HTML snippet that shows the backbone in 3Dmol.js (N, CA, C, O; Angstrom):
<script src="https://3Dmol.org/build/3Dmol-min.js"></script>
<div id="view" style="width:600px;height:400px;position:relative"></div>
<script>
const pdb = `
ATOM      1  N   MET A   1      40.020  53.364  26.765  1.00  0.00           N
ATOM      2  CA  MET A   1      38.815  53.164  25.992  1.00  0.00           C
ATOM      3  C   MET A   1      38.839  51.818  25.265  1.00  0.00           C
ATOM      4  O   MET A   1      37.837  51.103  25.232  1.00  0.00           O
ATOM      5  N   ALA A   2      39.992  51.484  24.685  1.00  0.00           N
ATOM      6  CA  ALA A   2      40.099  50.214  23.955  1.00  0.00           C
ATOM      7  C   ALA A   2      39.974  49.036  24.911  1.00  0.00           C
ATOM      8  O   ALA A   2      39.427  47.996  24.546  1.00  0.00           O
ATOM      9  N   ASN A   3      40.480  49.194  26.139  1.00  0.00           N
ATOM     10  CA  ASN A   3      40.372  48.115  27.129  1.00  0.00           C
ATOM     11  C   ASN A   3      38.920  47.876  27.513  1.00  0.00           C
ATOM     12  O   ASN A   3      38.516  46.732  27.722  1.00  0.00           O
ATOM     13  N   GLN A   4      38.134  48.938  27.608  1.00  0.00           N
ATOM     14  CA  GLN A   4      36.731  48.779  27.961  1.00  0.00           C
ATOM     15  C   GLN A   4      35.967  48.041  26.867  1.00  0.00           C
ATOM     16  O   GLN A   4      35.115  47.203  27.166  1.00  0.00           O
ATOM     17  N   VAL A   5      36.257  48.337  25.625  1.00  0.00           N
ATOM     18  CA  VAL A   5      35.591  47.654  24.515  1.00  0.00           C
ATOM     19  C   VAL A   5      35.988  46.186  24.506  1.00  0.00           C
ATOM     20  O   VAL A   5      35.144  45.322  24.271  1.00  0.00           O
ATOM     21  N   LYS A   6      37.251  45.891  24.756  1.00  0.00           N
ATOM     22  CA  LYS A   6      37.738  44.512  24.773  1.00  0.00           C
ATOM     23  C   LYS A   6      37.096  43.728  25.915  1.00  0.00           C
ATOM     24  O   LYS A   6      36.721  42.570  25.727  1.00  0.00           O
ATOM     25  N   ASN A   7      36.961  44.336  27.095  1.00  0.00           N
ATOM     26  CA  ASN A   7      36.348  43.655  28.230  1.00  0.00           C
ATOM     27  C   ASN A   7      34.873  43.367  27.967  1.00  0.00           C
ATOM     28  O   ASN A   7      34.383  42.301  28.340  1.00  0.00           O
ATOM     29  N   LYS A   8      34.163  44.285  27.340  1.00  0.00           N
ATOM     30  CA  LYS A   8      32.756  44.053  27.025  1.00  0.00           C
ATOM     31  C   LYS A   8      32.602  42.925  26.013  1.00  0.00           C
ATOM     32  O   LYS A   8      31.661  42.136  26.098  1.00  0.00           O
ATOM     33  N   ALA A   9      33.518  42.849  25.061  1.00  0.00           N
ATOM     34  CA  ALA A   9      33.458  41.773  24.064  1.00  0.00           C
ATOM     35  C   ALA A   9      33.716  40.421  24.718  1.00  0.00           C
ATOM     36  O   ALA A   9      33.096  39.426  24.343  1.00  0.00           O
ATOM     37  N   ASP A  10      34.619  40.375  25.685  1.00  0.00           N
ATOM     38  CA  ASP A  10      34.892  39.120  26.394  1.00  0.00           C
ATOM     39  C   ASP A  10      33.690  38.682  27.216  1.00  0.00           C
ATOM     40  O   ASP A  10      33.399  37.489  27.296  1.00  0.00           O
ATOM     41  N   GLU A  11      32.988  39.627  27.826  1.00  0.00           N
ATOM     42  CA  GLU A  11      31.821  39.298  28.634  1.00  0.00           C
ATOM     43  C   GLU A  11      30.674  38.776  27.776  1.00  0.00           C
ATOM     44  O   GLU A  11      29.900  37.936  28.235  1.00  0.00           O
ATOM     45  N   GLU A  12      30.551  39.249  26.556  1.00  0.00           N
ATOM     46  CA  GLU A  12      29.450  38.842  25.695  1.00  0.00           C
ATOM     47  C   GLU A  12      29.615  37.434  25.138  1.00  0.00           C
ATOM     48  O   GLU A  12      28.648  36.883  24.611  1.00  0.00           O
ATOM     49  N   LYS A  13      30.783  36.833  25.230  1.00  0.00           N
ATOM     50  CA  LYS A  13      31.032  35.518  24.660  1.00  0.00           C
ATOM     51  C   LYS A  13      30.665  34.374  25.597  1.00  0.00           C
ATOM     52  O   LYS A  13      31.001  33.224  25.313  1.00  0.00           O
ATOM     53  N   GLN A  14      29.997  34.651  26.684  1.00  0.00           N
ATOM     54  CA  GLN A  14      29.603  33.603  27.615  1.00  0.00           C
ATOM     55  C   GLN A  14      28.423  32.827  27.053  1.00  0.00           C
ATOM     56  O   GLN A  14      27.620  33.359  26.286  1.00  0.00           O
ATOM     57  N   PHE A  15      28.329  31.559  27.448  1.00  0.00           N
ATOM     58  CA  PHE A  15      27.211  30.727  27.032  1.00  0.00           C
ATOM     59  C   PHE A  15      25.939  31.157  27.757  1.00  0.00           C
ATOM     60  O   PHE A  15      25.990  31.738  28.841  1.00  0.00           O
ATOM     61  N   ALA A  16      24.817  30.863  27.146  1.00  0.00           N
ATOM     62  CA  ALA A  16      23.538  31.225  27.753  1.00  0.00           C
ATOM     63  C   ALA A  16      23.241  30.360  28.972  1.00  0.00           C
ATOM     64  O   ALA A  16      22.629  30.825  29.933  1.00  0.00           O
ATOM     65  N   PHE A  17      23.678  29.097  28.933  1.00  0.00           N
ATOM     66  CA  PHE A  17      23.423  28.158  30.023  1.00  0.00           C
ATOM     67  C   PHE A  17      24.734  27.642  30.581  1.00  0.00           C
ATOM     68  O   PHE A  17      25.762  27.627  29.903  1.00  0.00           O
ATOM     69  N   SER A  18      24.672  27.220  31.833  1.00  0.00           N
ATOM     70  CA  SER A  18      25.836  26.594  32.456  1.00  0.00           C
ATOM     71  C   SER A  18      25.796  25.088  32.202  1.00  0.00           C
ATOM     72  O   SER A  18      24.853  24.574  31.600  1.00  0.00           O
ATOM     73  N   LYS A  19      26.830  24.390  32.668  1.00  0.00           N
ATOM     74  CA  LYS A  19      26.864  22.929  32.516  1.00  0.00           C
ATOM     75  C   LYS A  19      25.686  22.273  33.220  1.00  0.00           C
ATOM     76  O   LYS A  19      25.107  21.307  32.724  1.00  0.00           O
ATOM     77  N   LYS A  20      25.340  22.813  34.379  1.00  0.00           N
ATOM     78  CA  LYS A  20      24.241  22.234  35.138  1.00  0.00           C
ATOM     79  C   LYS A  20      22.913  22.400  34.396  1.00  0.00           C
ATOM     80  O   LYS A  20      22.069  21.505  34.437  1.00  0.00           O
ATOM     81  N   ASN A  21      22.722  23.531  33.722  1.00  0.00           N
ATOM     82  CA  ASN A  21      21.507  23.723  32.927  1.00  0.00           C
ATOM     83  C   ASN A  21      21.413  22.677  31.819  1.00  0.00           C
ATOM     84  O   ASN A  21      20.348  22.102  31.593  1.00  0.00           O
ATOM     85  N   TYR A  22      22.521  22.434  31.132  1.00  0.00           N
ATOM     86  CA  TYR A  22      22.511  21.434  30.067  1.00  0.00           C
ATOM     87  C   TYR A  22      22.256  20.041  30.622  1.00  0.00           C
ATOM     88  O   TYR A  22      21.562  19.238  29.998  1.00  0.00           O
ATOM     89  N   PHE A  23      22.810  19.755  31.783  1.00  0.00           N
ATOM     90  CA  PHE A  23      22.579  18.452  32.415  1.00  0.00           C
ATOM     91  C   PHE A  23      21.096  18.272  32.746  1.00  0.00           C
ATOM     92  O   PHE A  23      20.528  17.204  32.516  1.00  0.00           O
ATOM     93  N   ILE A  24      20.477  19.317  33.283  1.00  0.00           N
ATOM     94  CA  ILE A  24      19.051  19.257  33.612  1.00  0.00           C
ATOM     95  C   ILE A  24      18.214  19.141  32.333  1.00  0.00           C
ATOM     96  O   ILE A  24      17.204  18.437  32.319  1.00  0.00           O
ATOM     97  N   LEU A  25      18.627  19.827  31.259  1.00  0.00           N
ATOM     98  CA  LEU A  25      17.926  19.706  29.982  1.00  0.00           C
ATOM     99  C   LEU A  25      17.957  18.269  29.467  1.00  0.00           C
ATOM    100  O   LEU A  25      16.951  17.766  28.967  1.00  0.00           O
ATOM    101  N   ILE A  26      19.099  17.614  29.586  1.00  0.00           N
ATOM    102  CA  ILE A  26      19.222  16.221  29.138  1.00  0.00           C
ATOM    103  C   ILE A  26      18.323  15.313  29.965  1.00  0.00           C
ATOM    104  O   ILE A  26      17.695  14.402  29.424  1.00  0.00           O
ATOM    105  N   ILE A  27      18.257  15.552  31.268  1.00  0.00           N
ATOM    106  CA  ILE A  27      17.371  14.749  32.120  1.00  0.00           C
ATOM    107  C   ILE A  27      15.917  14.928  31.683  1.00  0.00           C
ATOM    108  O   ILE A  27      15.166  13.955  31.609  1.00  0.00           O
ATOM    109  N   GLY A  28      15.521  16.157  31.397  1.00  0.00           N
ATOM    110  CA  GLY A  28      14.159  16.405  30.923  1.00  0.00           C
ATOM    111  C   GLY A  28      13.864  15.706  29.607  1.00  0.00           C
ATOM    112  O   GLY A  28      12.784  15.144  29.428  1.00  0.00           O
ATOM    113  N   LEU A  29      14.819  15.739  28.684  1.00  0.00           N
ATOM    114  CA  LEU A  29      14.631  15.047  27.405  1.00  0.00           C
ATOM    115  C   LEU A  29      14.519  13.543  27.597  1.00  0.00           C
ATOM    116  O   LEU A  29      13.731  12.884  26.919  1.00  0.00           O
ATOM    117  N   LEU A  30      15.306  13.000  28.519  1.00  0.00           N
ATOM    118  CA  LEU A  30      15.214  11.563  28.800  1.00  0.00           C
ATOM    119  C   LEU A  30      13.850  11.206  29.389  1.00  0.00           C
ATOM    120  O   LEU A  30      13.275  10.175  29.039  1.00  0.00           O
ATOM    121  N   LEU A  31      13.335  12.043  30.271  1.00  0.00           N
ATOM    122  CA  LEU A  31      12.002  11.787  30.827  1.00  0.00           C
ATOM    123  C   LEU A  31      10.931  11.807  29.737  1.00  0.00           C
ATOM    124  O   LEU A  31      10.031  10.967  29.730  1.00  0.00           O
ATOM    125  N   ILE A  32      11.028  12.753  28.829  1.00  0.00           N
ATOM    126  CA  ILE A  32      10.059  12.818  27.737  1.00  0.00           C
ATOM    127  C   ILE A  32      10.169  11.575  26.859  1.00  0.00           C
ATOM    128  O   ILE A  32       9.153  10.999  26.469  1.00  0.00           O
ATOM    129  N   ALA A  33      11.393  11.161  26.546  1.00  0.00           N
ATOM    130  CA  ALA A  33      11.585   9.964  25.717  1.00  0.00           C
ATOM    131  C   ALA A  33      11.054   8.720  26.414  1.00  0.00           C
ATOM    132  O   ALA A  33      10.437   7.868  25.774  1.00  0.00           O
ATOM    133  N   ILE A  34      11.289   8.605  27.721  1.00  0.00           N
ATOM    134  CA  ILE A  34      10.774   7.453  28.478  1.00  0.00           C
ATOM    135  C   ILE A  34       9.247   7.450  28.456  1.00  0.00           C
ATOM    136  O   ILE A  34       8.629   6.395  28.317  1.00  0.00           O
ATOM    137  N   GLY A  35       8.644   8.617  28.592  1.00  0.00           N
ATOM    138  CA  GLY A  35       7.187   8.702  28.536  1.00  0.00           C
ATOM    139  C   GLY A  35       6.631   8.230  27.205  1.00  0.00           C
ATOM    140  O   GLY A  35       5.637   7.506  27.165  1.00  0.00           O
ATOM    141  N   PHE A  36       7.268   8.637  26.113  1.00  0.00           N
ATOM    142  CA  PHE A  36       6.798   8.186  24.805  1.00  0.00           C
ATOM    143  C   PHE A  36       7.049   6.698  24.604  1.00  0.00           C
ATOM    144  O   PHE A  36       6.242   6.015  23.972  1.00  0.00           O
ATOM    145  N   LEU A  37       8.150   6.192  25.130  1.00  0.00           N
ATOM    146  CA  LEU A  37       8.408   4.752  25.024  1.00  0.00           C
ATOM    147  C   LEU A  37       7.377   3.946  25.804  1.00  0.00           C
ATOM    148  O   LEU A  37       7.011   2.843  25.396  1.00  0.00           O
ATOM    149  N   LEU A  38       6.906   4.491  26.927  1.00  0.00           N
ATOM    150  CA  LEU A  38       5.880   3.789  27.695  1.00  0.00           C
ATOM    151  C   LEU A  38       4.542   3.744  26.961  1.00  0.00           C
ATOM    152  O   LEU A  38       3.719   2.869  27.232  1.00  0.00           O
ATOM    153  N   MET A  39       4.319   4.666  26.045  1.00  0.00           N
ATOM    154  CA  MET A  39       3.067   4.665  25.283  1.00  0.00           C
ATOM    155  C   MET A  39       3.068   3.644  24.149  1.00  0.00           C
ATOM    156  O   MET A  39       2.010   3.307  23.617  1.00  0.00           O
ATOM    157  N   ILE A  40       4.235   3.155  23.781  1.00  0.00           N
ATOM    158  CA  ILE A  40       4.330   2.222  22.654  1.00  0.00           C
ATOM    159  C   ILE A  40       3.691   0.888  23.023  1.00  0.00           C
ATOM    160  O   ILE A  40       3.772   0.440  24.166  1.00  0.00           O
ATOM    161  N   GLY A  41       3.068   0.275  22.054  1.00  0.00           N
ATOM    162  CA  GLY A  41       2.546  -1.077  22.242  1.00  0.00           C
ATOM    163  C   GLY A  41       1.045  -1.117  22.321  1.00  0.00           C
ATOM    164  O   GLY A  41       0.357  -0.123  22.090  1.00  0.00           O
ATOM    165  N   GLY A  42       0.551  -2.296  22.656  1.00  0.00           N
ATOM    166  CA  GLY A  42      -0.878  -2.492  22.779  1.00  0.00           C
ATOM    167  C   GLY A  42      -1.553  -2.894  21.489  1.00  0.00           C
ATOM    168  O   GLY A  42      -2.779  -2.989  21.420  1.00  0.00           O
ATOM    169  N   GLU A  43      -0.736  -3.134  20.448  1.00  0.00           N
ATOM    170  CA  GLU A  43      -1.356  -3.523  19.188  1.00  0.00           C
ATOM    171  C   GLU A  43      -1.824  -4.970  19.251  1.00  0.00           C
ATOM    172  O   GLU A  43      -1.332  -5.764  20.052  1.00  0.00           O
ATOM    173  N   SER A  44      -2.751  -5.285  18.420  1.00  0.00           N
ATOM    174  CA  SER A  44      -3.315  -6.630  18.385  1.00  0.00           C
ATOM    175  C   SER A  44      -2.597  -7.447  17.322  1.00  0.00           C
ATOM    176  O   SER A  44      -2.285  -6.939  16.245  1.00  0.00           O
ATOM    177  N   GLU A  45      -2.336  -8.711  17.626  1.00  0.00           N
ATOM    178  CA  GLU A  45      -1.704  -9.583  16.638  1.00  0.00           C
ATOM    179  C   GLU A  45      -2.672  -9.898  15.504  1.00  0.00           C
ATOM    180  O   GLU A  45      -2.260 -10.061  14.355  1.00  0.00           O
ATOM    181  N   ASN A  46      -3.941  -9.982  15.826  1.00  0.00           N
ATOM    182  CA  ASN A  46      -4.970 -10.250  14.829  1.00  0.00           C
ATOM    183  C   ASN A  46      -5.793  -8.974  14.649  1.00  0.00           C
ATOM    184  O   ASN A  46      -6.378  -8.490  15.618  1.00  0.00           O
ATOM    185  N   PRO A  47      -5.852  -8.421  13.446  1.00  0.00           N
ATOM    186  CA  PRO A  47      -6.601  -7.173  13.253  1.00  0.00           C
ATOM    187  C   PRO A  47      -8.101  -7.309  13.493  1.00  0.00           C
ATOM    188  O   PRO A  47      -8.796  -6.302  13.626  1.00  0.00           O
ATOM    189  N   GLN A  48      -8.603  -8.520  13.550  1.00  0.00           N
ATOM    190  CA  GLN A  48     -10.029  -8.737  13.768  1.00  0.00           C
ATOM    191  C   GLN A  48     -10.403  -8.684  15.247  1.00  0.00           C
ATOM    192  O   GLN A  48     -11.582  -8.595  15.589  1.00  0.00           O
ATOM    193  N   GLU A  49      -9.401  -8.739  16.121  1.00  0.00           N
ATOM    194  CA  GLU A  49      -9.648  -8.723  17.570  1.00  0.00           C
ATOM    195  C   GLU A  49      -9.224  -7.382  18.149  1.00  0.00           C
ATOM    196  O   GLU A  49      -8.216  -6.801  17.746  1.00  0.00           O
ATOM    197  N   PHE A  50     -10.008  -6.910  19.094  1.00  0.00           N
ATOM    198  CA  PHE A  50      -9.670  -5.663  19.778  1.00  0.00           C
ATOM    199  C   PHE A  50      -8.844  -5.980  21.015  1.00  0.00           C
ATOM    200  O   PHE A  50      -9.208  -6.857  21.797  1.00  0.00           O
ATOM    201  N   ASN A  51      -7.749  -5.281  21.193  1.00  0.00           N
ATOM    202  CA  ASN A  51      -6.866  -5.499  22.332  1.00  0.00           C
ATOM    203  C   ASN A  51      -7.080  -4.367  23.340  1.00  0.00           C
ATOM    204  O   ASN A  51      -6.819  -3.201  23.042  1.00  0.00           O
ATOM    205  N   TYR A  52      -7.553  -4.719  24.517  1.00  0.00           N
ATOM    206  CA  TYR A  52      -7.815  -3.716  25.553  1.00  0.00           C
ATOM    207  C   TYR A  52      -6.545  -3.231  26.242  1.00  0.00           C
ATOM    208  O   TYR A  52      -6.616  -2.389  27.137  1.00  0.00           O
ATOM    209  N   ALA A  53      -5.390  -3.743  25.843  1.00  0.00           N
ATOM    210  CA  ALA A  53      -4.132  -3.305  26.447  1.00  0.00           C
ATOM    211  C   ALA A  53      -3.819  -1.848  26.116  1.00  0.00           C
ATOM    212  O   ALA A  53      -2.992  -1.230  26.786  1.00  0.00           O
ATOM    213  N   ILE A  54      -4.461  -1.296  25.102  1.00  0.00           N
ATOM    214  CA  ILE A  54      -4.202   0.111  24.789  1.00  0.00           C
ATOM    215  C   ILE A  54      -4.803   1.048  25.834  1.00  0.00           C
ATOM    216  O   ILE A  54      -4.465   2.231  25.879  1.00  0.00           O
ATOM    217  N   PHE A  55      -5.686   0.525  26.665  1.00  0.00           N
ATOM    218  CA  PHE A  55      -6.323   1.341  27.692  1.00  0.00           C
ATOM    219  C   PHE A  55      -5.786   1.062  29.092  1.00  0.00           C
ATOM    220  O   PHE A  55      -6.462   1.368  30.074  1.00  0.00           O
ATOM    221  N   ASN A  56      -4.594   0.490  29.209  1.00  0.00           N
ATOM    222  CA  ASN A  56      -4.097   0.172  30.545  1.00  0.00           C
ATOM    223  C   ASN A  56      -3.498   1.414  31.219  1.00  0.00           C
ATOM    224  O   ASN A  56      -3.338   2.461  30.593  1.00  0.00           O
ATOM    225  N   PHE A  57      -3.177   1.275  32.482  1.00  0.00           N
ATOM    226  CA  PHE A  57      -2.677   2.378  33.310  1.00  0.00           C
ATOM    227  C   PHE A  57      -1.402   2.981  32.733  1.00  0.00           C
ATOM    228  O   PHE A  57      -1.223   4.199  32.746  1.00  0.00           O
ATOM    229  N   GLN A  58      -0.529   2.139  32.233  1.00  0.00           N
ATOM    230  CA  GLN A  58       0.767   2.598  31.732  1.00  0.00           C
ATOM    231  C   GLN A  58       0.608   3.590  30.581  1.00  0.00           C
ATOM    232  O   GLN A  58       1.294   4.611  30.543  1.00  0.00           O
ATOM    233  N   ARG A  59      -0.274   3.300  29.663  1.00  0.00           N
ATOM    234  CA  ARG A  59      -0.420   4.133  28.470  1.00  0.00           C
ATOM    235  C   ARG A  59      -1.326   5.343  28.684  1.00  0.00           C
ATOM    236  O   ARG A  59      -1.105   6.394  28.082  1.00  0.00           O
ATOM    237  N   LEU A  60      -2.327   5.208  29.523  1.00  0.00           N
ATOM    238  CA  LEU A  60      -3.281   6.309  29.702  1.00  0.00           C
ATOM    239  C   LEU A  60      -2.919   7.271  30.824  1.00  0.00           C
ATOM    240  O   LEU A  60      -3.296   8.441  30.772  1.00  0.00           O
ATOM    241  N   THR A  61      -2.205   6.808  31.825  1.00  0.00           N
ATOM    242  CA  THR A  61      -1.949   7.649  32.989  1.00  0.00           C
ATOM    243  C   THR A  61      -0.465   7.882  33.231  1.00  0.00           C
ATOM    244  O   THR A  61      -0.022   9.027  33.325  1.00  0.00           O
ATOM    245  N   LEU A  62       0.292   6.819  33.332  1.00  0.00           N
ATOM    246  CA  LEU A  62       1.700   6.933  33.715  1.00  0.00           C
ATOM    247  C   LEU A  62       2.528   7.665  32.662  1.00  0.00           C
ATOM    248  O   LEU A  62       3.278   8.582  32.997  1.00  0.00           O
ATOM    249  N   ALA A  63       2.404   7.276  31.408  1.00  0.00           N
ATOM    250  CA  ALA A  63       3.211   7.888  30.349  1.00  0.00           C
ATOM    251  C   ALA A  63       2.949   9.394  30.211  1.00  0.00           C
ATOM    252  O   ALA A  63       3.912  10.156  30.127  1.00  0.00           O
ATOM    253  N   PRO A  64       1.698   9.855  30.185  1.00  0.00           N
ATOM    254  CA  PRO A  64       1.491  11.311  30.102  1.00  0.00           C
ATOM    255  C   PRO A  64       2.016  12.070  31.320  1.00  0.00           C
ATOM    256  O   PRO A  64       2.491  13.197  31.186  1.00  0.00           O
ATOM    257  N   ILE A  65       1.935  11.466  32.495  1.00  0.00           N
ATOM    258  CA  ILE A  65       2.470  12.127  33.689  1.00  0.00           C
ATOM    259  C   ILE A  65       3.979  12.275  33.576  1.00  0.00           C
ATOM    260  O   ILE A  65       4.528  13.316  33.934  1.00  0.00           O
ATOM    261  N   ILE A  66       4.653  11.244  33.082  1.00  0.00           N
ATOM    262  CA  ILE A  66       6.112  11.308  32.929  1.00  0.00           C
ATOM    263  C   ILE A  66       6.488  12.334  31.860  1.00  0.00           C
ATOM    264  O   ILE A  66       7.472  13.057  32.018  1.00  0.00           O
ATOM    265  N   ILE A  67       5.720  12.404  30.783  1.00  0.00           N
ATOM    266  CA  ILE A  67       5.995  13.404  29.746  1.00  0.00           C
ATOM    267  C   ILE A  67       5.812  14.816  30.301  1.00  0.00           C
ATOM    268  O   ILE A  67       6.635  15.693  30.040  1.00  0.00           O
ATOM    269  N   LEU A  68       4.749  15.040  31.057  1.00  0.00           N
ATOM    270  CA  LEU A  68       4.539  16.362  31.663  1.00  0.00           C
ATOM    271  C   LEU A  68       5.642  16.701  32.660  1.00  0.00           C
ATOM    272  O   LEU A  68       6.077  17.850  32.741  1.00  0.00           O
ATOM    273  N   ALA A  69       6.095  15.705  33.418  1.00  0.00           N
ATOM    274  CA  ALA A  69       7.208  15.936  34.343  1.00  0.00           C
ATOM    275  C   ALA A  69       8.462  16.333  33.571  1.00  0.00           C
ATOM    276  O   ALA A  69       9.203  17.217  34.000  1.00  0.00           O
ATOM    277  N   GLY A  70       8.699  15.687  32.442  1.00  0.00           N
ATOM    278  CA  GLY A  70       9.842  16.047  31.607  1.00  0.00           C
ATOM    279  C   GLY A  70       9.745  17.470  31.088  1.00  0.00           C
ATOM    280  O   GLY A  70      10.748  18.182  31.033  1.00  0.00           O
ATOM    281  N   LEU A  71       8.548  17.890  30.708  1.00  0.00           N
ATOM    282  CA  LEU A  71       8.362  19.264  30.238  1.00  0.00           C
ATOM    283  C   LEU A  71       8.582  20.273  31.363  1.00  0.00           C
ATOM    284  O   LEU A  71       9.150  21.342  31.137  1.00  0.00           O
ATOM    285  N   VAL A  72       8.138  19.940  32.560  1.00  0.00           N
ATOM    286  CA  VAL A  72       8.372  20.823  33.710  1.00  0.00           C
ATOM    287  C   VAL A  72       9.867  20.924  33.995  1.00  0.00           C
ATOM    288  O   VAL A  72      10.370  22.006  34.295  1.00  0.00           O
ATOM    289  N   VAL A  73      10.573  19.810  33.905  1.00  0.00           N
ATOM    290  CA  VAL A  73      12.028  19.819  34.107  1.00  0.00           C
ATOM    291  C   VAL A  73      12.696  20.680  33.037  1.00  0.00           C
ATOM    292  O   VAL A  73      13.637  21.414  33.341  1.00  0.00           O
ATOM    293  N   GLU A  74      12.230  20.603  31.796  1.00  0.00           N
ATOM    294  CA  GLU A  74      12.787  21.427  30.718  1.00  0.00           C
ATOM    295  C   GLU A  74      12.584  22.917  31.010  1.00  0.00           C
ATOM    296  O   GLU A  74      13.509  23.712  30.843  1.00  0.00           O
ATOM    297  N   ILE A  75      11.395  23.291  31.440  1.00  0.00           N
ATOM    298  CA  ILE A  75      11.126  24.694  31.769  1.00  0.00           C
ATOM    299  C   ILE A  75      12.008  25.143  32.924  1.00  0.00           C
ATOM    300  O   ILE A  75      12.552  26.247  32.905  1.00  0.00           O
ATOM    301  N   PHE A  76      12.148  24.283  33.928  1.00  0.00           N
ATOM    302  CA  PHE A  76      13.018  24.613  35.059  1.00  0.00           C
ATOM    303  C   PHE A  76      14.456  24.801  34.596  1.00  0.00           C
ATOM    304  O   PHE A  76      15.131  25.731  35.035  1.00  0.00           O
ATOM    305  N   ALA A  77      14.930  23.926  33.713  1.00  0.00           N
ATOM    306  CA  ALA A  77      16.312  24.017  33.235  1.00  0.00           C
ATOM    307  C   ALA A  77      16.548  25.302  32.452  1.00  0.00           C
ATOM    308  O   ALA A  77      17.635  25.876  32.511  1.00  0.00           O
ATOM    309  N   ILE A  78      15.551  25.747  31.730  1.00  0.00           N
ATOM    310  CA  ILE A  78      15.697  26.984  30.964  1.00  0.00           C
ATOM    311  C   ILE A  78      15.652  28.203  31.881  1.00  0.00           C
ATOM    312  O   ILE A  78      16.409  29.153  31.682  1.00  0.00           O
ATOM    313  N   MET A  79      14.782  28.185  32.872  1.00  0.00           N
ATOM    314  CA  MET A  79      14.595  29.355  33.730  1.00  0.00           C
ATOM    315  C   MET A  79      15.613  29.451  34.864  1.00  0.00           C
ATOM    316  O   MET A  79      15.888  30.546  35.354  1.00  0.00           O
ATOM    317  N   TRP A  80      16.168  28.332  35.282  1.00  0.00           N
ATOM    318  CA  TRP A  80      17.059  28.318  36.444  1.00  0.00           C
ATOM    319  C   TRP A  80      18.394  28.948  36.089  1.00  0.00           C
ATOM    320  O   TRP A  80      18.947  28.729  35.011  1.00  0.00           O
ATOM    321  N   ARG A  81      18.894  29.736  37.027  1.00  0.00           N
ATOM    322  CA  ARG A  81      20.179  30.387  36.840  1.00  0.00           C
ATOM    323  C   ARG A  81      21.003  30.191  38.105  1.00  0.00           C
ATOM    324  O   ARG A  81      20.516  30.459  39.203  1.00  0.00           O
ATOM    325  N   PRO A  82      22.242  29.727  37.969  1.00  0.00           N
ATOM    326  CA  PRO A  82      23.078  29.550  39.160  1.00  0.00           C
ATOM    327  C   PRO A  82      23.293  30.882  39.878  1.00  0.00           C
ATOM    328  O   PRO A  82      23.307  31.938  39.245  1.00  0.00           O
ATOM    329  N   LYS A  83      23.459  30.830  41.178  1.00  0.00           N
ATOM    330  CA  LYS A  83      23.607  32.058  41.961  1.00  0.00           C
ATOM    331  C   LYS A  83      24.863  32.833  41.583  1.00  0.00           C
ATOM    332  O   LYS A  83      24.909  34.051  41.758  1.00  0.00           O
ATOM    333  N   SER A  84      25.876  32.156  41.071  1.00  0.00           N
ATOM    334  CA  SER A  84      27.120  32.836  40.725  1.00  0.00           C
ATOM    335  C   SER A  84      26.987  33.706  39.477  1.00  0.00           C
ATOM    336  O   SER A  84      27.865  34.530  39.221  1.00  0.00           O
ATOM    337  N   SER A  85      25.922  33.550  38.695  1.00  0.00           N
ATOM    338  CA  SER A  85      25.788  34.326  37.458  1.00  0.00           C
ATOM    339  C   SER A  85      24.828  35.506  37.577  1.00  0.00           C
ATOM    340  O   SER A  85      24.417  36.063  36.559  1.00  0.00           O
ATOM    341  N   TYR A  86      24.461  35.901  38.797  1.00  0.00           N
ATOM    342  CA  TYR A  86      23.560  37.046  38.962  1.00  0.00           C
ATOM    343  C   TYR A  86      24.244  38.289  38.539  1.00  0.00           C
ATOM    344  O   TYR A  86      23.657  39.369  38.600  1.00  0.00           O
TER     345      TYR A  86
END
`;
const viewer = $3Dmol.createViewer("view");
viewer.addModel(pdb, "pdb");
viewer.setStyle({}, {cartoon: {color: "spectrum"}});
viewer.zoomTo();
viewer.render();
</script>
């Protein structure tokens, strides 16, 4: 009986994620950070002039797509489970 309790306690001390899950989580965070970095800029040197650089492809299209890709990678990293842990 004591051995069964000890074995159950050992099984419960496992991490929720494997190394690969954490690696994928880091990749997702990097993608999100890159997306936000791509949104930076476009300010005008003179406040009296309007700078149309804030409406370029990089800030309006590319950066949000990269951020969404990072979020999808994060969801995948959380939901994915290695076959050995079934």
